[in-house]
All heavy atoms as TSV, in Angstrom:
chain	resi	resn	atom	element	x	y	z
A	1	MET	N	N	99.594	90.914	116.796
A	1	MET	CA	C	98.496	91.284	117.671
A	1	MET	C	C	97.679	92.414	117.064
A	1	MET	O	O	96.474	92.479	117.261
A	1	MET	CB	C	99.053	91.688	119.030
A	1	MET	CG	C	97.972	92.161	119.945
A	1	MET	SD	S	98.325	91.699	121.605
A	1	MET	CE	C	97.216	92.764	122.452
A	2	GLY	N	N	98.311	93.301	116.314
A	2	GLY	CA	C	97.587	94.407	115.726
A	2	GLY	C	C	96.559	93.952	114.711
A	2	GLY	O	O	95.481	94.520	114.595
A	3	PHE	N	N	96.879	92.877	113.967
A	3	PHE	CA	C	95.951	92.369	112.957
A	3	PHE	C	C	94.693	91.810	113.615
A	3	PHE	O	O	93.575	92.094	113.183
A	3	PHE	CB	C	96.645	91.293	112.123
A	3	PHE	CG	C	95.864	90.876	110.916
A	3	PHE	CD1	C	95.896	91.642	109.766
A	3	PHE	CD2	C	95.107	89.728	110.928
A	3	PHE	CE1	C	95.176	91.263	108.645
A	3	PHE	CE2	C	94.390	89.349	109.826
A	3	PHE	CZ	C	94.422	90.115	108.678
A	4	LEU	N	N	94.867	91.035	114.667
A	4	LEU	CA	C	93.729	90.423	115.354
A	4	LEU	C	C	92.863	91.473	116.043
A	4	LEU	O	O	91.626	91.415	115.956
A	4	LEU	CB	C	94.221	89.393	116.367
A	4	LEU	CG	C	93.131	88.660	117.143
A	4	LEU	CD1	C	92.290	87.818	116.192
A	4	LEU	CD2	C	93.748	87.796	118.214
A	5	VAL	N	N	93.472	92.423	116.702
A	5	VAL	CA	C	92.719	93.458	117.408
A	5	VAL	C	C	91.903	94.295	116.429
A	5	VAL	O	O	90.714	94.551	116.653
A	5	VAL	CB	C	93.670	94.347	118.245
A	5	VAL	CG1	C	92.940	95.547	118.804
A	5	VAL	CG2	C	94.300	93.544	119.356
A	6	THR	N	N	92.503	94.688	115.332
A	6	THR	CA	C	91.790	95.504	114.362
A	6	THR	C	C	90.699	94.692	113.672
A	6	THR	O	O	89.626	95.233	113.373
A	6	THR	CB	C	92.762	96.089	113.330
A	6	THR	OG1	O	93.831	96.729	114.035
A	6	THR	CG2	C	92.083	97.097	112.450
A	7	THR	N	N	90.918	93.423	113.445
A	7	THR	CA	C	89.875	92.565	112.887
A	7	THR	C	C	88.682	92.498	113.832
A	7	THR	O	O	87.530	92.578	113.399
A	7	THR	CB	C	90.430	91.160	112.613
A	7	THR	OG1	O	91.505	91.271	111.684
A	7	THR	CG2	C	89.371	90.246	112.049
A	8	LEU	N	N	88.943	92.374	115.115
A	8	LEU	CA	C	87.852	92.365	116.098
A	8	LEU	C	C	87.130	93.701	116.147
A	8	LEU	O	O	85.912	93.744	116.352
A	8	LEU	CB	C	88.395	91.989	117.476
A	8	LEU	CG	C	88.888	90.545	117.606
A	8	LEU	CD1	C	89.507	90.323	118.987
A	8	LEU	CD2	C	87.770	89.568	117.350
A	9	ILE	N	N	87.848	94.792	115.941
A	9	ILE	CA	C	87.215	96.114	115.889
A	9	ILE	C	C	86.279	96.197	114.688
A	9	ILE	O	O	85.153	96.702	114.799
A	9	ILE	CB	C	88.279	97.224	115.867
A	9	ILE	CG1	C	88.982	97.305	117.216
A	9	ILE	CG2	C	87.658	98.569	115.500
A	9	ILE	CD1	C	90.193	98.210	117.238
A	10	PHE	N	N	86.713	95.687	113.536
A	10	PHE	CA	C	85.850	95.674	112.354
A	10	PHE	C	C	84.604	94.817	112.586
A	10	PHE	O	O	83.509	95.175	112.165
A	10	PHE	CB	C	86.610	95.191	111.124
A	10	PHE	CG	C	87.322	96.278	110.385
A	10	PHE	CD1	C	88.685	96.450	110.516
A	10	PHE	CD2	C	86.634	97.130	109.544
A	10	PHE	CE1	C	89.340	97.444	109.835
A	10	PHE	CE2	C	87.278	98.132	108.857
A	10	PHE	CZ	C	88.641	98.296	108.992
A	11	VAL	N	N	84.767	93.683	113.249
A	11	VAL	CA	C	83.614	92.831	113.560
A	11	VAL	C	C	82.648	93.560	114.480
A	11	VAL	O	O	81.425	93.537	114.267
A	11	VAL	CB	C	84.086	91.498	114.191
A	11	VAL	CG1	C	82.922	90.726	114.767
A	11	VAL	CG2	C	84.823	90.667	113.171
A	12	ALA	N	N	83.173	94.237	115.481
A	12	ALA	CA	C	82.315	94.980	116.409
A	12	ALA	C	C	81.577	96.108	115.697
A	12	ALA	O	O	80.378	96.318	115.931
A	12	ALA	CB	C	83.149	95.541	117.558
A	13	ILE	N	N	82.258	96.821	114.814
A	13	ILE	CA	C	81.603	97.894	114.062
A	13	ILE	C	C	80.504	97.323	113.172
A	13	ILE	O	O	79.412	97.894	113.071
A	13	ILE	CB	C	82.643	98.675	113.231
A	13	ILE	CG1	C	83.517	99.508	114.162
A	13	ILE	CG2	C	81.978	99.564	112.193
A	13	ILE	CD1	C	84.702	100.147	113.487
A	14	GLY	N	N	80.756	96.185	112.542
A	14	GLY	CA	C	79.738	95.544	111.710
A	14	GLY	C	C	78.519	95.119	112.504
A	14	GLY	O	O	77.385	95.311	112.067
A	15	VAL	N	N	78.737	94.558	113.682
A	15	VAL	CA	C	77.618	94.136	114.531
A	15	VAL	C	C	76.822	95.336	115.014
A	15	VAL	O	O	75.587	95.333	114.988
A	15	VAL	CB	C	78.136	93.287	115.719
A	15	VAL	CG1	C	77.056	93.079	116.761
A	15	VAL	CG2	C	78.675	91.967	115.223
A	16	ILE	N	N	77.505	96.389	115.442
A	16	ILE	CA	C	76.818	97.601	115.910
A	16	ILE	C	C	76.029	98.245	114.783
A	16	ILE	O	O	74.873	98.654	114.974
A	16	ILE	CB	C	77.831	98.585	116.529
A	16	ILE	CG1	C	78.380	98.023	117.836
A	16	ILE	CG2	C	77.202	99.952	116.754
A	16	ILE	CD1	C	79.558	98.791	118.393
A	17	ALA	N	N	76.618	98.327	113.591
A	17	ALA	CA	C	75.905	98.911	112.451
A	17	ALA	C	C	74.696	98.062	112.071
A	17	ALA	O	O	73.637	98.604	111.729
A	17	ALA	CB	C	76.856	99.069	111.268
A	18	SER	N	N	74.822	96.742	112.139
A	18	SER	CA	C	73.694	95.858	111.827
A	18	SER	C	C	72.561	96.043	112.832
A	18	SER	O	O	71.388	96.088	112.456
A	18	SER	CB	C	74.142	94.404	111.820
A	18	SER	OG	O	75.102	94.194	110.830
A	19	LEU	N	N	72.917	96.153	114.097
A	19	LEU	CA	C	71.888	96.373	115.120
A	19	LEU	C	C	71.214	97.728	114.956
A	19	LEU	O	O	69.992	97.843	115.115
A	19	LEU	CB	C	72.496	96.239	116.514
A	19	LEU	CG	C	72.916	94.828	116.917
A	19	LEU	CD1	C	73.621	94.855	118.269
A	19	LEU	CD2	C	71.717	93.905	116.960
A	20	CYS	N	N	71.992	98.750	114.648
A	20	CYS	CA	C	71.411	100.080	114.437
A	20	CYS	C	C	70.471	100.090	113.234
A	20	CYS	O	O	69.398	100.690	113.287
A	20	CYS	CB	C	72.508	101.118	114.244
A	20	CYS	SG	S	73.407	101.518	115.739
A	21	ALA	N	N	70.845	99.413	112.161
A	21	ALA	CA	C	69.976	99.344	110.985
A	21	ALA	C	C	68.717	98.552	111.301
A	21	ALA	O	O	67.626	98.894	110.839
A	21	ALA	CB	C	70.719	98.707	109.823
A	22	ARG	N	N	68.860	97.516	112.082
A	22	ARG	CA	C	67.697	96.701	112.470
A	22	ARG	C	C	66.729	97.499	113.338
A	22	ARG	O	O	65.521	97.391	113.182
A	22	ARG	CB	C	68.201	95.471	113.211
A	22	ARG	CG	C	67.161	94.568	113.699
A	22	ARG	CD	C	66.756	93.615	112.618
A	22	ARG	NE	N	65.836	92.633	113.207
A	22	ARG	CZ	C	64.973	91.990	112.508
A	22	ARG	NH1	N	64.912	92.171	111.214
A	22	ARG	NH2	N	64.172	91.132	113.067
A	23	ILE	N	N	67.253	98.319	114.233
A	23	ILE	CA	C	66.402	99.096	115.138
A	23	ILE	C	C	65.825	100.327	114.440
A	23	ILE	O	O	64.631	100.608	114.551
A	23	ILE	CB	C	67.202	99.508	116.398
A	23	ILE	CG1	C	67.532	98.273	117.224
A	23	ILE	CG2	C	66.426	100.519	117.230
A	23	ILE	CD1	C	68.521	98.525	118.340
A	24	CYS	N	N	66.656	101.058	113.718
A	24	CYS	CA	C	66.236	102.334	113.134
A	24	CYS	C	C	65.451	102.187	111.833
A	24	CYS	O	O	64.590	103.001	111.542
A	24	CYS	CB	C	67.451	103.229	112.894
A	24	CYS	SG	S	68.320	103.667	114.392
A	25	CYS	N	N	65.753	101.186	111.030
A	25	CYS	CA	C	65.156	101.051	109.691
A	25	CYS	C	C	64.373	99.767	109.576
A	25	CYS	O	O	64.566	98.987	108.641
A	25	CYS	CB	C	66.235	101.113	108.618
A	25	CYS	SG	S	67.216	102.605	108.662
A	26	ASN	N	N	63.474	99.515	110.483
A	26	ASN	CA	C	62.694	98.288	110.488
A	26	ASN	C	C	61.451	98.484	109.622
A	26	ASN	O	O	60.412	98.924	110.089
A	26	ASN	CB	C	62.311	97.915	111.920
A	26	ASN	CG	C	61.802	96.510	112.021
A	26	ASN	OD1	O	61.779	95.780	111.045
A	26	ASN	ND2	N	61.384	96.130	113.214
A	27	ARG	N	N	61.549	98.140	108.317
A	27	ARG	CA	C	60.449	98.397	107.385
A	27	ARG	C	C	59.859	97.129	106.789
A	27	ARG	O	O	58.887	97.193	106.074
A	27	ARG	CB	C	60.930	99.295	106.254
A	27	ARG	CG	C	61.340	100.639	106.742
A	27	ARG	CD	C	61.691	101.534	105.603
A	27	ARG	NE	N	62.181	102.799	106.129
A	27	ARG	CZ	C	62.798	103.689	105.429
A	27	ARG	NH1	N	63.030	103.498	104.151
A	27	ARG	NH2	N	63.205	104.811	105.983
A	28	GLY	N	N	60.443	96.015	107.015
A	28	GLY	CA	C	59.942	94.765	106.441
A	28	GLY	C	C	61.065	93.777	106.272
A	28	GLY	O	O	62.244	94.137	106.313
A	29	PRO	N	N	60.725	92.510	106.076
A	29	PRO	CA	C	61.775	91.489	106.014
A	29	PRO	C	C	62.724	91.653	104.830
A	29	PRO	O	O	63.930	91.461	104.977
A	29	PRO	CB	C	61.002	90.177	105.919
A	29	PRO	CG	C	59.604	90.530	105.618
A	29	PRO	CD	C	59.394	91.950	105.983
A	30	SER	N	N	62.205	92.014	103.651
A	30	SER	CA	C	63.096	92.134	102.497
A	30	SER	C	C	63.990	93.369	102.612
A	30	SER	O	O	65.164	93.330	102.232
A	30	SER	CB	C	62.297	92.187	101.195
A	30	SER	OG	O	61.465	93.327	101.177
A	31	THR	N	N	63.465	94.461	103.141
A	31	THR	CA	C	64.271	95.672	103.329
A	31	THR	C	C	65.328	95.452	104.401
A	31	THR	O	O	66.467	95.901	104.249
A	31	THR	CB	C	63.378	96.866	103.705
A	31	THR	OG1	O	62.349	96.985	102.734
A	31	THR	CG2	C	64.164	98.140	103.771
A	32	ASN	N	N	64.958	94.754	105.469
A	32	ASN	CA	C	65.932	94.452	106.520
A	32	ASN	C	C	67.060	93.573	105.988
A	32	ASN	O	O	68.219	93.770	106.338
A	32	ASN	CB	C	65.251	93.757	107.700
A	32	ASN	CG	C	64.379	94.708	108.493
A	32	ASN	OD1	O	64.509	95.918	108.378
A	32	ASN	ND2	N	63.471	94.150	109.274
A	33	LEU	N	N	66.714	92.613	105.132
A	33	LEU	CA	C	67.736	91.750	104.545
A	33	LEU	C	C	68.665	92.544	103.633
A	33	LEU	O	O	69.875	92.339	103.632
A	33	LEU	CB	C	67.083	90.603	103.770
A	33	LEU	CG	C	68.032	89.599	103.133
A	33	LEU	CD1	C	68.858	88.899	104.214
A	33	LEU	CD2	C	67.255	88.601	102.306
A	34	LEU	N	N	68.100	93.478	102.870
A	34	LEU	CA	C	68.915	94.328	102.001
A	34	LEU	C	C	69.871	95.188	102.825
A	34	LEU	O	O	71.063	95.275	102.515
A	34	LEU	CB	C	68.033	95.219	101.133
A	34	LEU	CG	C	68.774	96.234	100.270
A	34	LEU	CD1	C	69.592	95.524	99.211
A	34	LEU	CD2	C	67.812	97.218	99.655
A	35	HIS	N	N	69.371	95.797	103.887
A	35	HIS	CA	C	70.226	96.623	104.742
A	35	HIS	C	C	71.329	95.785	105.379
A	35	HIS	O	O	72.480	96.213	105.431
A	35	HIS	CB	C	69.405	97.300	105.830
A	35	HIS	CG	C	68.513	98.377	105.319
A	35	HIS	ND1	N	67.432	98.835	106.022
A	35	HIS	CD2	C	68.521	99.103	104.175
A	35	HIS	CE1	C	66.820	99.778	105.345
A	35	HIS	NE2	N	67.473	99.964	104.207
A	36	LEU	N	N	70.982	94.616	105.860
A	36	LEU	CA	C	71.976	93.738	106.487
A	36	LEU	C	C	73.031	93.310	105.475
A	36	LEU	O	O	74.235	93.308	105.778
A	36	LEU	CB	C	71.281	92.520	107.091
A	36	LEU	CG	C	72.173	91.553	107.857
A	36	LEU	CD1	C	72.753	92.243	109.080
A	36	LEU	CD2	C	71.396	90.321	108.253
A	37	THR	N	N	72.598	92.989	104.261
A	37	THR	CA	C	73.543	92.584	103.212
A	37	THR	C	C	74.491	93.725	102.857
A	37	THR	O	O	75.699	93.515	102.705
A	37	THR	CB	C	72.772	92.127	101.964
A	37	THR	OG1	O	71.893	91.071	102.328
A	37	THR	CG2	C	73.730	91.652	100.882
A	38	LEU	N	N	73.963	94.929	102.732
A	38	LEU	CA	C	74.803	96.081	102.409
A	38	LEU	C	C	75.799	96.380	103.524
A	38	LEU	O	O	76.958	96.692	103.256
A	38	LEU	CB	C	73.933	97.309	102.130
A	38	LEU	CG	C	73.118	97.265	100.843
A	38	LEU	CD1	C	72.195	98.477	100.772
A	38	LEU	CD2	C	74.017	97.197	99.639
A	39	ILE	N	N	75.369	96.287	104.767
A	39	ILE	CA	C	76.262	96.568	105.893
A	39	ILE	C	C	77.366	95.521	105.980
A	39	ILE	O	O	78.545	95.855	106.166
A	39	ILE	CB	C	75.465	96.654	107.206
A	39	ILE	CG1	C	74.620	97.925	107.203
A	39	ILE	CG2	C	76.379	96.618	108.415
A	39	ILE	CD1	C	73.630	98.000	108.334
A	40	ILE	N	N	77.007	94.259	105.831
A	40	ILE	CA	C	78.022	93.201	105.899
A	40	ILE	C	C	79.008	93.330	104.745
A	40	ILE	O	O	80.223	93.203	104.930
A	40	ILE	CB	C	77.352	91.815	105.914
A	40	ILE	CG1	C	76.646	91.610	107.247
A	40	ILE	CG2	C	78.366	90.707	105.679
A	40	ILE	CD1	C	75.822	90.348	107.320
A	41	THR	N	N	78.495	93.610	103.545
A	41	THR	CA	C	79.373	93.771	102.386
A	41	THR	C	C	80.323	94.946	102.585
A	41	THR	O	O	81.526	94.840	102.305
A	41	THR	CB	C	78.550	93.967	101.107
A	41	THR	OG1	O	77.675	92.848	100.952
A	41	THR	CG2	C	79.440	94.106	99.892
A	42	ALA	N	N	79.821	96.068	103.056
A	42	ALA	CA	C	80.659	97.244	103.284
A	42	ALA	C	C	81.713	96.968	104.357
A	42	ALA	O	O	82.882	97.348	104.202
A	42	ALA	CB	C	79.799	98.434	103.686
A	43	THR	N	N	81.333	96.292	105.424
A	43	THR	CA	C	82.276	95.987	106.495
A	43	THR	C	C	83.378	95.045	106.007
A	43	THR	O	O	84.564	95.270	106.278
A	43	THR	CB	C	81.541	95.356	107.696
A	43	THR	OG1	O	80.491	96.222	108.113
A	43	THR	CG2	C	82.479	95.119	108.849
A	44	VAL	N	N	83.009	94.022	105.264
A	44	VAL	CA	C	83.998	93.070	104.750
A	44	VAL	C	C	84.926	93.744	103.747
A	44	VAL	O	O	86.145	93.523	103.767
A	44	VAL	CB	C	83.299	91.832	104.143
A	44	VAL	CG1	C	84.270	90.967	103.364
A	44	VAL	CG2	C	82.630	91.016	105.231
A	45	CYS	N	N	84.375	94.594	102.882
A	45	CYS	CA	C	85.219	95.286	101.892
A	45	CYS	C	C	86.198	96.246	102.576
A	45	CYS	O	O	87.370	96.316	102.185
A	45	CYS	CB	C	84.347	96.043	100.894
A	45	CYS	SG	S	83.495	94.962	99.732
A	46	CYS	N	N	85.730	96.977	103.572
A	46	CYS	CA	C	86.632	97.881	104.306
A	46	CYS	C	C	87.711	97.089	105.037
A	46	CYS	O	O	88.882	97.485	105.043
A	46	CYS	CB	C	85.837	98.733	105.287
A	46	CYS	SG	S	84.855	100.012	104.514
A	47	TRP	N	N	87.327	95.949	105.648
A	47	TRP	CA	C	88.320	95.135	106.342
A	47	TRP	C	C	89.344	94.575	105.358
A	47	TRP	O	O	90.541	94.564	105.656
A	47	TRP	CB	C	87.646	93.985	107.089
A	47	TRP	CG	C	88.649	93.060	107.697
A	47	TRP	CD1	C	89.330	93.238	108.866
A	47	TRP	CD2	C	89.136	91.839	107.132
A	47	TRP	NE1	N	90.196	92.195	109.061
A	47	TRP	CE2	C	90.099	91.324	108.020
A	47	TRP	CE3	C	88.838	91.142	105.972
A	47	TRP	CZ2	C	90.765	90.132	107.782
A	47	TRP	CZ3	C	89.505	89.947	105.736
A	47	TRP	CH2	C	90.455	89.456	106.631
A	48	MET	N	N	88.877	94.103	104.193
A	48	MET	CA	C	89.808	93.548	103.204
A	48	MET	C	C	90.776	94.619	102.707
A	48	MET	O	O	91.964	94.347	102.532
A	48	MET	CB	C	89.047	92.943	102.036
A	48	MET	CG	C	88.453	91.593	102.346
A	48	MET	SD	S	87.537	90.890	100.973
A	48	MET	CE	C	88.765	90.839	99.710
A	49	MET	N	N	90.286	95.831	102.489
A	49	MET	CA	C	91.167	96.906	102.046
A	49	MET	C	C	92.228	97.191	103.109
A	49	MET	O	O	93.413	97.338	102.807
A	49	MET	CB	C	90.346	98.161	101.741
A	49	MET	CG	C	91.148	99.289	101.205
A	49	MET	SD	S	91.841	98.851	99.620
A	49	MET	CE	C	92.979	100.167	99.397
A	50	TRP	N	N	91.791	97.277	104.362
A	50	TRP	CA	C	92.743	97.515	105.445
A	50	TRP	C	C	93.747	96.359	105.553
A	50	TRP	O	O	94.954	96.580	105.713
A	50	TRP	CB	C	92.007	97.678	106.779
A	50	TRP	CG	C	92.957	97.746	107.918
A	50	TRP	CD1	C	93.650	98.828	108.355
A	50	TRP	CD2	C	93.401	96.639	108.723
A	50	TRP	NE1	N	94.478	98.468	109.388
A	50	TRP	CE2	C	94.340	97.141	109.630
A	50	TRP	CE3	C	93.069	95.294	108.758
A	50	TRP	CZ2	C	94.948	96.321	110.565
A	50	TRP	CZ3	C	93.689	94.482	109.689
A	50	TRP	CH2	C	94.619	95.010	110.585
A	51	ALA	N	N	93.264	95.117	105.462
A	51	ALA	CA	C	94.136	93.956	105.612
A	51	ALA	C	C	95.169	93.889	104.489
A	51	ALA	O	O	96.338	93.579	104.741
A	51	ALA	CB	C	93.303	92.678	105.642
A	52	ILE	N	N	94.759	94.192	103.267
A	52	ILE	CA	C	95.698	94.161	102.149
A	52	ILE	C	C	96.781	95.209	102.327
A	52	ILE	O	O	97.974	94.935	102.126
A	52	ILE	CB	C	94.945	94.342	100.822
A	52	ILE	CG1	C	94.128	93.079	100.523
A	52	ILE	CG2	C	95.904	94.640	99.679
A	52	ILE	CD1	C	93.131	93.253	99.407
A	53	VAL	N	N	96.400	96.407	102.721
A	53	VAL	CA	C	97.391	97.468	102.930
A	53	VAL	C	C	98.311	97.120	104.099
A	53	VAL	O	O	99.525	97.288	104.019
A	53	VAL	CB	C	96.687	98.826	103.157
A	53	VAL	CG1	C	97.672	99.886	103.614
A	53	VAL	CG2	C	95.982	99.269	101.892
A	54	TYR	N	N	97.748	96.604	105.186
A	54	TYR	CA	C	98.541	96.229	106.360
A	54	TYR	C	C	99.547	95.136	106.018
A	54	TYR	O	O	100.731	95.223	106.357
A	54	TYR	CB	C	97.604	95.762	107.479
A	54	TYR	CG	C	98.303	95.389	108.752
A	54	TYR	CD1	C	98.687	96.364	109.667
A	54	TYR	CD2	C	98.587	94.056	109.066
A	54	TYR	CE1	C	99.331	96.023	110.849
A	54	TYR	CE2	C	99.218	93.712	110.234
A	54	TYR	CZ	C	99.592	94.697	111.125
A	54	TYR	OH	O	100.228	94.360	112.285
A	55	LEU	N	N	99.090	94.100	105.335
A	55	LEU	CA	C	99.981	92.992	105.004
A	55	LEU	C	C	101.004	93.380	103.948
A	55	LEU	O	O	102.130	92.870	103.948
A	55	LEU	CB	C	99.168	91.788	104.545
A	55	LEU	CG	C	98.314	91.146	105.632
A	55	LEU	CD1	C	97.446	90.058	105.040
A	55	LEU	CD2	C	99.158	90.614	106.766
A	56	ALA	N	N	100.641	94.289	103.040
A	56	ALA	CA	C	101.598	94.743	102.030
A	56	ALA	C	C	102.738	95.531	102.677
A	56	ALA	O	O	103.874	95.481	102.214
A	56	ALA	CB	C	100.894	95.588	100.991
A	57	GLN	N	N	102.437	96.264	103.730
A	57	GLN	CA	C	103.488	97.013	104.422
A	57	GLN	C	C	104.299	96.104	105.338
A	57	GLN	O	O	105.468	96.367	105.605
A	57	GLN	CB	C	102.878	98.139	105.242
A	57	GLN	CG	C	102.297	99.228	104.397
A	57	GLN	CD	C	101.664	100.330	105.234
A	57	GLN	OE1	O	101.865	100.401	106.439
A	57	GLN	NE2	N	100.907	101.186	104.594
A	58	LEU	N	N	103.683	95.033	105.798
A	58	LEU	CA	C	104.363	94.110	106.701
A	58	LEU	C	C	105.452	93.330	105.970
A	58	LEU	O	O	106.561	93.159	106.484
A	58	LEU	CB	C	103.335	93.148	107.302
A	58	LEU	CG	C	103.785	92.240	108.419
A	58	LEU	CD1	C	104.160	93.069	109.637
A	58	LEU	CD2	C	102.677	91.276	108.785
A	59	LYS	N	N	105.165	92.869	104.772
A	59	LYS	CA	C	106.141	92.129	103.971
A	59	LYS	C	C	106.031	92.608	102.529
A	59	LYS	O	O	105.292	92.036	101.728
A	59	LYS	CB	C	105.859	90.632	104.051
A	59	LYS	CG	C	106.806	89.803	103.252
A	59	LYS	CD	C	107.426	88.743	104.087
A	59	LYS	CE	C	108.283	87.844	103.218
A	59	LYS	NZ	N	109.653	87.994	103.534
A	60	PRO	N	N	106.747	93.662	102.174
A	60	PRO	CA	C	106.633	94.206	100.814
A	60	PRO	C	C	107.232	93.253	99.779
A	60	PRO	O	O	108.184	92.527	100.046
A	60	PRO	CB	C	107.421	95.512	100.883
A	60	PRO	CG	C	108.333	95.363	102.042
A	60	PRO	CD	C	107.655	94.431	103.003
A	61	LEU	N	N	106.641	93.287	98.573
A	61	LEU	CA	C	107.134	92.440	97.491
A	61	LEU	C	C	108.394	93.025	96.863
A	61	LEU	O	O	109.283	92.296	96.458
A	61	LEU	CB	C	106.057	92.275	96.414
A	61	LEU	CG	C	104.812	91.507	96.852
A	61	LEU	CD1	C	103.792	91.522	95.730
A	61	LEU	CD2	C	105.165	90.089	97.210
A	62	ILE	N	N	108.459	94.334	96.755
A	62	ILE	CA	C	109.597	95.014	96.142
A	62	ILE	C	C	110.454	95.610	97.249
A	62	ILE	O	O	109.988	96.423	98.038
A	62	ILE	CB	C	109.127	96.111	95.177
A	62	ILE	CG1	C	108.254	95.507	94.086
A	62	ILE	CG2	C	110.307	96.850	94.589
A	62	ILE	CD1	C	107.568	96.508	93.217
A	63	VAL	N	N	111.696	95.202	97.298
A	63	VAL	CA	C	112.615	95.707	98.322
A	63	VAL	C	C	113.411	96.864	97.726
A	63	VAL	O	O	113.972	96.742	96.635
A	63	VAL	CB	C	113.571	94.581	98.784
A	63	VAL	CG1	C	114.540	95.089	99.823
A	63	VAL	CG2	C	112.782	93.406	99.319
A	64	PRO	N	N	113.462	97.999	98.413
A	64	PRO	CA	C	114.244	99.110	97.894
A	64	PRO	C	C	115.738	98.752	97.844
A	64	PRO	O	O	116.280	98.134	98.752
A	64	PRO	CB	C	114.010	100.234	98.882
A	64	PRO	CG	C	113.015	99.773	99.860
A	64	PRO	CD	C	112.784	98.323	99.645
A	65	VAL	N	N	116.387	99.166	96.768
A	65	VAL	CA	C	117.809	98.901	96.600
A	65	VAL	C	C	118.538	100.238	96.685
A	65	VAL	O	O	118.266	101.159	95.913
A	65	VAL	CB	C	118.107	98.233	95.237
A	65	VAL	CG1	C	119.594	98.014	95.066
A	65	VAL	CG2	C	117.338	96.924	95.135
A	66	LEU	N	N	119.462	100.349	97.626
A	66	LEU	CA	C	120.221	101.568	97.800
A	66	LEU	C	C	121.486	101.503	96.938
A	66	LEU	O	O	122.190	100.499	96.925
A	66	LEU	CB	C	120.618	101.762	99.257
A	66	LEU	CG	C	119.478	101.955	100.250
A	66	LEU	CD1	C	120.029	102.022	101.672
A	66	LEU	CD2	C	118.724	103.227	99.940
A	67	SER	N	N	121.732	102.559	96.222
A	67	SER	CA	C	122.967	102.609	95.454
A	67	SER	C	C	124.116	103.045	96.357
A	67	SER	O	O	123.913	103.671	97.387
A	67	SER	CB	C	122.812	103.562	94.281
A	67	SER	OG	O	122.607	104.875	94.774
A	68	GLU	N	N	125.337	102.739	95.984
A	68	GLU	CA	C	126.492	103.056	96.827
A	68	GLU	C	C	126.807	104.540	96.805
A	68	GLU	O	O	127.501	105.033	97.696
A	68	GLU	CB	C	127.690	102.246	96.364
A	68	GLU	CG	C	127.495	100.758	96.614
A	68	GLU	CD	C	128.718	99.976	96.193
A	68	GLU	OE1	O	129.801	100.564	96.008
A	68	GLU	OE2	O	128.589	98.746	96.048
A	69	ALA	N	N	126.316	105.285	95.815
A	69	ALA	CA	C	126.611	106.700	95.735
A	69	ALA	C	C	125.860	107.514	96.789
A	69	ALA	O	O	126.267	108.590	97.161
A	69	ALA	CB	C	126.267	107.223	94.344
A	70	GLU	N	N	124.782	106.976	97.273
A	70	GLU	CA	C	123.976	107.753	98.241
A	70	GLU	C	C	124.391	107.486	99.653
A	70	GLU	O	O	124.718	106.579	100.184
A	70	GLU	CB	C	122.502	107.434	98.048
A	70	GLU	CG	C	122.003	107.900	96.724
A	70	GLU	CD	C	120.521	107.576	96.559
A	70	GLU	OE1	O	119.887	107.156	97.529
A	70	GLU	OE2	O	120.015	107.734	95.455
């Protein structure tokens, strides 16, 4: 459930940032497209970074091995 909820939070942040850029920085069609592309790219990259870290902690590839002396 944590993965889905946080994914929806990232989607909401991306939509809000896109709307804010559309309202605040309305300078022309090509500039609006550039701003939208940058916001979507940044949101997807941040989500992918979070997802990779989350999934790596959920099922690690390397399992710690405890020695009998400890």
